[in-house]
GUKOL-779835 format. One record per residue: x, y, z of N, C-alpha, C in turn. Coordinates in steps of 0.05 Angstrom, whole numbers, always signed. Last residue first. Example, Ala and Ser with C-alpha at 12.3 -4.5 7.8 and 13.67 -1.06 7.14 Angstrom:
<sites>
<site><n_u>+257</n_u><n_v>-45</n_v><n_w>+142</n_w><ca_u>+273</ca_u><ca_v>-21</ca_v><ca_w>+143</ca_w><c_u>+258</c_u><c_v>+1</c_v><c_w>+157</c_w></site>
<site><n_u>+264</n_u><n_v>-114</n_v><n_w>+156</n_w><ca_u>+246</ca_u><ca_v>-90</ca_v><ca_w>+156</ca_w><c_u>+264</c_u><c_v>-66</c_v><c_w>+156</c_w></site>
</sites>
This chain:
<sites>
<site><n_u>-226</n_u><n_v>+183</n_v><n_w>+105</n_w><ca_u>-231</ca_u><ca_v>+195</ca_v><ca_w>+139</ca_w><c_u>-260</c_u><c_v>+197</c_v><c_w>+146</c_w></site>
<site><n_u>-218</n_u><n_v>+141</n_v><n_w>+67</n_w><ca_u>-231</ca_u><ca_v>+159</ca_v><ca_w>+61</ca_w><c_u>-231</c_u><c_v>+166</c_v><c_w>+101</c_w></site>
<site><n_u>-145</n_u><n_v>+116</n_v><n_w>+47</n_w><ca_u>-168</ca_u><ca_v>+119</ca_v><ca_w>+64</ca_w><c_u>-185</c_u><c_v>+143</c_v><c_w>+62</c_w></site>
<site><n_u>-112</n_u><n_v>+104</n_v><n_w>-13</n_w><ca_u>-119</ca_u><ca_v>+116</ca_v><ca_w>+13</ca_w><c_u>-142</c_u><c_v>+122</c_v><c_w>+21</c_w></site>
<site><n_u>-116</n_u><n_v>+74</n_v><n_w>-58</n_w><ca_u>-106</ca_u><ca_v>+67</ca_v><ca_w>-37</ca_w><c_u>-107</c_u><c_v>+81</c_v><c_w>-11</c_w></site>
<site><n_u>-145</n_u><n_v>+105</n_v><n_w>-94</n_w><ca_u>-160</ca_u><ca_v>+78</ca_v><ca_w>-90</ca_w><c_u>-143</c_u><c_v>+75</c_v><c_w>-68</c_w></site>
<site><n_u>-118</n_u><n_v>+146</n_v><n_w>-106</n_w><ca_u>-139</ca_u><ca_v>+153</ca_v><ca_w>-88</ca_w><c_u>-153</c_u><c_v>+129</c_v><c_w>-81</c_w></site>
<site><n_u>-74</n_u><n_v>+132</n_v><n_w>-135</n_w><ca_u>-61</ca_u><ca_v>+133</ca_v><ca_w>-115</ca_w><c_u>-90</c_u><c_v>+137</c_v><c_w>-93</c_w></site>
<site><n_u>-108</n_u><n_v>+79</n_v><n_w>-185</n_w><ca_u>-105</ca_u><ca_v>+108</ca_v><ca_w>-178</ca_w><c_u>-93</c_u><c_v>+112</c_v><c_w>-152</c_w></site>
<site><n_u>-59</n_u><n_v>+21</n_v><n_w>-198</n_w><ca_u>-85</ca_u><ca_v>+29</ca_v><ca_w>-181</ca_w><c_u>-85</c_u><c_v>+68</c_v><c_w>-190</c_w></site>
<site><n_u>-26</n_u><n_v>-16</n_v><n_w>-200</n_w><ca_u>-45</ca_u><ca_v>-1</ca_v><ca_w>-227</ca_w><c_u>-69</c_u><c_v>+4</c_v><c_w>-223</c_w></site>
<site><n_u>+6</n_u><n_v>-30</n_v><n_w>-162</n_w><ca_u>-21</ca_u><ca_v>-44</ca_v><ca_w>-163</ca_w><c_u>-38</c_u><c_v>-35</c_v><c_w>-185</c_w></site>
<site><n_u>+56</n_u><n_v>+9</n_v><n_w>-173</n_w><ca_u>+58</ca_u><ca_v>-30</ca_v><ca_w>-168</ca_w><c_u>+33</c_u><c_v>-37</c_v><c_w>-173</c_w></site>
<site><n_u>+21</n_u><n_v>+54</n_v><n_w>-157</n_w><ca_u>+42</ca_u><ca_v>+37</ca_v><ca_w>-197</ca_w><c_u>+40</c_u><c_v>+18</c_v><c_w>-198</c_w></site>
<site><n_u>+11</n_u><n_v>+50</n_v><n_w>-108</n_w><ca_u>-15</ca_u><ca_v>+52</ca_v><ca_w>-129</ca_w><c_u>-9</c_u><c_v>+43</c_v><c_w>-169</c_w></site>
<site><n_u>+70</n_u><n_v>+49</n_v><n_w>-92</n_w><ca_u>+44</ca_u><ca_v>+35</ca_v><ca_w>-91</ca_w><c_u>+18</c_u><c_v>+25</c_v><c_w>-109</c_w></site>
<site><n_u>+83</n_u><n_v>+101</n_v><n_w>-112</n_w><ca_u>+101</ca_u><ca_v>+75</ca_v><ca_w>-122</ca_w><c_u>+78</c_u><c_v>+51</c_v><c_w>-109</c_w></site>
<site><n_u>+52</n_u><n_v>+135</n_v><n_w>-89</n_w><ca_u>+57</ca_u><ca_v>+139</ca_v><ca_w>-116</ca_w><c_u>+63</c_u><c_v>+112</c_v><c_w>-127</c_w></site>
<site><n_u>+64</n_u><n_v>+125</n_v><n_w>-34</n_w><ca_u>+36</ca_u><ca_v>+121</ca_v><ca_w>-43</ca_w><c_u>+33</c_u><c_v>+129</c_v><c_w>-75</c_w></site>
<site><n_u>+117</n_u><n_v>+140</n_v><n_w>-41</n_w><ca_u>+113</ca_u><ca_v>+121</ca_v><ca_w>-33</ca_w><c_u>+82</c_u><c_v>+113</c_v><c_w>-41</c_w></site>
<site><n_u>+122</n_u><n_v>+200</n_v><n_w>-47</n_w><ca_u>+135</ca_u><ca_v>+176</ca_v><ca_w>-71</ca_w><c_u>+119</c_u><c_v>+147</c_v><c_w>-66</c_w></site>
<site><n_u>+89</n_u><n_v>+220</n_v><n_w>+2</n_w><ca_u>+81</ca_u><ca_v>+221</ca_v><ca_w>-29</ca_w><c_u>+92</c_u><c_v>+201</c_v><c_w>-51</c_w></site>
<site><n_u>+95</n_u><n_v>+184</n_v><n_w>+59</n_w><ca_u>+113</ca_u><ca_v>+201</ca_v><ca_w>+37</ca_w><c_u>+100</c_u><c_v>+199</c_v><c_w>+9</c_w></site>
<site><n_u>+34</n_u><n_v>+178</n_v><n_w>+89</n_w><ca_u>+52</ca_u><ca_v>+168</ca_v><ca_w>+77</ca_w><c_u>+72</c_u><c_v>+191</c_v><c_w>+65</c_w></site>
<site><n_u>-13</n_u><n_v>+195</n_v><n_w>+115</n_w><ca_u>+12</ca_u><ca_v>+213</ca_v><ca_w>+114</ca_w><c_u>+29</c_u><c_v>+198</c_v><c_w>+109</c_w></site>
<site><n_u>-49</n_u><n_v>+163</n_v><n_w>+93</n_w><ca_u>-54</ca_u><ca_v>+185</ca_v><ca_w>+81</ca_w><c_u>-34</c_u><c_v>+206</c_v><c_w>+94</c_w></site>
<site><n_u>-37</n_u><n_v>+112</n_v><n_w>+129</n_w><ca_u>-26</ca_u><ca_v>+118</ca_v><ca_w>+96</ca_w><c_u>-33</c_u><c_v>+145</c_v><c_w>+85</c_w></site>
<site><n_u>-22</n_u><n_v>+114</n_v><n_w>+187</n_w><ca_u>-40</ca_u><ca_v>+124</ca_v><ca_w>+168</ca_w><c_u>-29</c_u><c_v>+125</c_v><c_w>+143</c_w></site>
<site><n_u>-2</n_u><n_v>+56</n_v><n_w>+220</n_w><ca_u>+12</ca_u><ca_v>+77</ca_v><ca_w>+208</ca_w><c_u>-18</c_u><c_v>+87</c_v><c_w>+180</c_w></site>
<site><n_u>-37</n_u><n_v>+17</n_v><n_w>+230</n_w><ca_u>-28</ca_u><ca_v>+20</ca_v><ca_w>+251</ca_w><c_u>-11</c_u><c_v>+47</c_v><c_w>+250</c_w></site>
<site><n_u>-67</n_u><n_v>-5</n_v><n_w>+191</n_w><ca_u>-74</ca_u><ca_v>+15</ca_v><ca_w>+199</ca_w><c_u>-65</c_u><c_v>+26</c_v><c_w>+220</c_w></site>
<site><n_u>-49</n_u><n_v>-50</n_v><n_w>+164</n_w><ca_u>-66</ca_u><ca_v>-56</ca_v><ca_w>+200</ca_w><c_u>-67</c_u><c_v>-32</c_v><c_w>+208</c_w></site>
<site><n_u>-26</n_u><n_v>-30</n_v><n_w>+120</n_w><ca_u>-56</ca_u><ca_v>-58</ca_v><ca_w>+122</ca_w><c_u>-59</c_u><c_v>-56</c_v><c_w>+144</c_w></site>
<site><n_u>+13</n_u><n_v>-4</n_v><n_w>+146</n_w><ca_u>-1</ca_u><ca_v>+11</ca_v><ca_w>+128</ca_w><c_u>-28</c_u><c_v>-2</c_v><c_w>+118</c_w></site>
<site><n_u>+42</n_u><n_v>-40</n_v><n_w>+174</n_w><ca_u>+39</ca_u><ca_v>-18</ca_v><ca_w>+188</ca_w><c_u>+11</c_u><c_v>-5</c_v><c_w>+173</c_w></site>
<site><n_u>+62</n_u><n_v>-71</n_v><n_w>+122</n_w><ca_u>+47</ca_u><ca_v>-81</ca_v><ca_w>+141</ca_w><c_u>+28</c_u><c_v>-65</c_v><c_w>+161</c_w></site>
<site><n_u>+95</n_u><n_v>-31</n_v><n_w>+104</n_w><ca_u>+73</ca_u><ca_v>-49</ca_v><ca_w>+85</ca_w><c_u>+48</c_u><c_v>-57</c_v><c_w>+99</c_w></site>
<site><n_u>+140</n_u><n_v>-31</n_v><n_w>+150</n_w><ca_u>+116</ca_u><ca_v>-10</ca_v><ca_w>+137</ca_w><c_u>+101</c_u><c_v>-16</c_v><c_w>+119</c_w></site>
<site><n_u>+166</n_u><n_v>-90</n_v><n_w>+139</n_w><ca_u>+144</ca_u><ca_v>-80</ca_v><ca_w>+163</ca_w><c_u>+123</c_u><c_v>-52</c_v><c_w>+162</c_w></site>
<site><n_u>+182</n_u><n_v>-84</n_v><n_w>+93</n_w><ca_u>+148</ca_u><ca_v>-97</ca_v><ca_w>+92</ca_w><c_u>+144</c_u><c_v>-94</c_v><c_w>+120</c_w></site>
<site><n_u>+200</n_u><n_v>-24</n_v><n_w>+62</n_w><ca_u>+201</ca_u><ca_v>-55</ca_v><ca_w>+83</ca_w><c_u>+179</c_u><c_v>-67</c_v><c_w>+85</c_w></site>
<site><n_u>+199</n_u><n_v>-20</n_v><n_w>+0</n_w><ca_u>+196</ca_u><ca_v>-5</ca_v><ca_w>+32</ca_w><c_u>+210</c_u><c_v>-28</c_v><c_w>+38</c_w></site>
<site><n_u>+206</n_u><n_v>-18</n_v><n_w>-62</n_w><ca_u>+225</ca_u><ca_v>-20</ca_v><ca_w>-43</ca_w><c_u>+225</c_u><c_v>+0</c_v><c_w>-11</c_w></site>
<site><n_u>+161</n_u><n_v>-43</n_v><n_w>-93</n_w><ca_u>+162</ca_u><ca_v>-8</ca_v><ca_w>-84</ca_w><c_u>+188</c_u><c_v>-8</c_v><c_w>-71</c_w></site>
<site><n_u>+175</n_u><n_v>-95</n_v><n_w>-96</n_w><ca_u>+171</ca_u><ca_v>-79</ca_v><ca_w>-120</ca_w><c_u>+175</c_u><c_v>-57</c_v><c_w>-114</c_w></site>
<site><n_u>+177</n_u><n_v>-105</n_v><n_w>-42</n_w><ca_u>+200</ca_u><ca_v>-112</ca_v><ca_w>-55</ca_w><c_u>+195</c_u><c_v>-94</c_v><c_w>-75</c_w></site>
<site><n_u>+121</n_u><n_v>-102</n_v><n_w>-18</n_w><ca_u>+146</ca_u><ca_v>-85</ca_v><ca_w>-11</ca_w><c_u>+171</c_u><c_v>-79</c_v><c_w>-26</c_w></site>
<site><n_u>+97</n_u><n_v>-132</n_v><n_w>-51</n_w><ca_u>+100</ca_u><ca_v>-111</ca_v><ca_w>-55</ca_w><c_u>+110</c_u><c_v>-94</c_v><c_w>-47</c_w></site>
<site><n_u>+130</n_u><n_v>-190</n_v><n_w>-32</n_w><ca_u>+132</ca_u><ca_v>-181</ca_v><ca_w>-62</ca_w><c_u>+126</c_u><c_v>-147</c_v><c_w>-67</c_w></site>
<site><n_u>+112</n_u><n_v>-189</n_v><n_w>+19</n_w><ca_u>+136</ca_u><ca_v>-192</ca_v><ca_w>+12</ca_w><c_u>+133</c_u><c_v>-177</c_v><c_w>-13</c_w></site>
<site><n_u>+53</n_u><n_v>-190</n_v><n_w>+15</n_w><ca_u>+66</ca_u><ca_v>-168</ca_v><ca_w>+23</ca_w><c_u>+94</c_u><c_v>-165</c_v><c_w>+19</c_w></site>
<site><n_u>+42</n_u><n_v>-218</n_v><n_w>-50</n_w><ca_u>+40</ca_u><ca_v>-222</ca_v><ca_w>-18</ca_w><c_u>+55</c_u><c_v>-196</c_v><c_w>-20</c_w></site>
<site><n_u>-13</n_u><n_v>-207</n_v><n_w>-95</n_w><ca_u>+12</ca_u><ca_v>-203</ca_v><ca_w>-86</ca_w><c_u>+15</c_u><c_v>-208</c_v><c_w>-61</c_w></site>
<site><n_u>-67</n_u><n_v>-213</n_v><n_w>-119</n_w><ca_u>-51</ca_u><ca_v>-237</ca_v><ca_w>-124</ca_w><c_u>-18</c_u><c_v>-225</c_v><c_w>-112</c_w></site>
<site><n_u>-96</n_u><n_v>-164</n_v><n_w>-133</n_w><ca_u>-72</ca_u><ca_v>-167</ca_v><ca_w>-154</ca_w><c_u>-59</c_u><c_v>-193</c_v><c_w>-151</c_w></site>
<site><n_u>-133</n_u><n_v>-171</n_v><n_w>-76</n_w><ca_u>-143</ca_u><ca_v>-172</ca_v><ca_w>-108</ca_w><c_u>-123</c_u><c_v>-174</c_v><c_w>-133</c_w></site>
<site><n_u>-85</n_u><n_v>-158</n_v><n_w>-44</n_w><ca_u>-97</ca_u><ca_v>-180</ca_v><ca_w>-50</ca_w><c_u>-115</c_u><c_v>-194</c_v><c_w>-69</c_w></site>
<site><n_u>-85</n_u><n_v>-101</n_v><n_w>-60</n_w><ca_u>-63</ca_u><ca_v>-127</ca_v><ca_w>-56</ca_w><c_u>-69</c_u><c_v>-146</c_v><c_w>-58</c_w></site>
<site><n_u>-132</n_u><n_v>-91</n_v><n_w>-49</n_w><ca_u>-124</ca_u><ca_v>-82</ca_v><ca_w>-70</ca_w><c_u>-102</c_u><c_v>-105</c_v><c_w>-76</c_w></site>
<site><n_u>-142</n_u><n_v>-99</n_v><n_w>+10</n_w><ca_u>-160</ca_u><ca_v>-108</ca_v><ca_w>-5</ca_w><c_u>-150</c_u><c_v>-107</c_v><c_w>-34</c_w></site>
<site><n_u>-95</n_u><n_v>-65</n_v><n_w>+31</n_w><ca_u>-93</ca_u><ca_v>-95</ca_v><ca_w>+33</ca_w><c_u>-108</c_u><c_v>-107</c_v><c_w>+17</c_w></site>
<site><n_u>-108</n_u><n_v>-17</n_v><n_w>+18</n_w><ca_u>-81</ca_u><ca_v>-17</ca_v><ca_w>+4</ca_w><c_u>-82</c_u><c_v>-49</c_v><c_w>-1</c_w></site>
<site><n_u>-154</n_u><n_v>-4</n_v><n_w>+52</n_w><ca_u>-162</ca_u><ca_v>-9</ca_v><ca_w>+14</ca_w><c_u>-138</c_u><c_v>-17</c_v><c_w>+2</c_w></site>
<site><n_u>-159</n_u><n_v>-56</n_v><n_w>+101</n_w><ca_u>-148</ca_u><ca_v>-27</ca_v><ca_w>+99</ca_w><c_u>-154</c_u><c_v>-26</c_v><c_w>+52</c_w></site>
<site><n_u>-207</n_u><n_v>-84</n_v><n_w>+144</n_w><ca_u>-186</ca_u><ca_v>-84</ca_v><ca_w>+117</ca_w><c_u>-180</c_u><c_v>-62</c_v><c_w>+110</c_w></site>
</sites>
């Protein structure tokens, strides 16, 4: 489970809700959560917006390599 997915679930948000809040396609969020796309390579604005929406630091949603 990715850090993003774990935190999203802890906050009680669905993928659809988080994607809408952040303004990204749900498919993109799913790919980050499934680690099909590496969140560490995501657009900086996307990472910041995800972190803000979840109320966490950006480092919390990034994956340790």
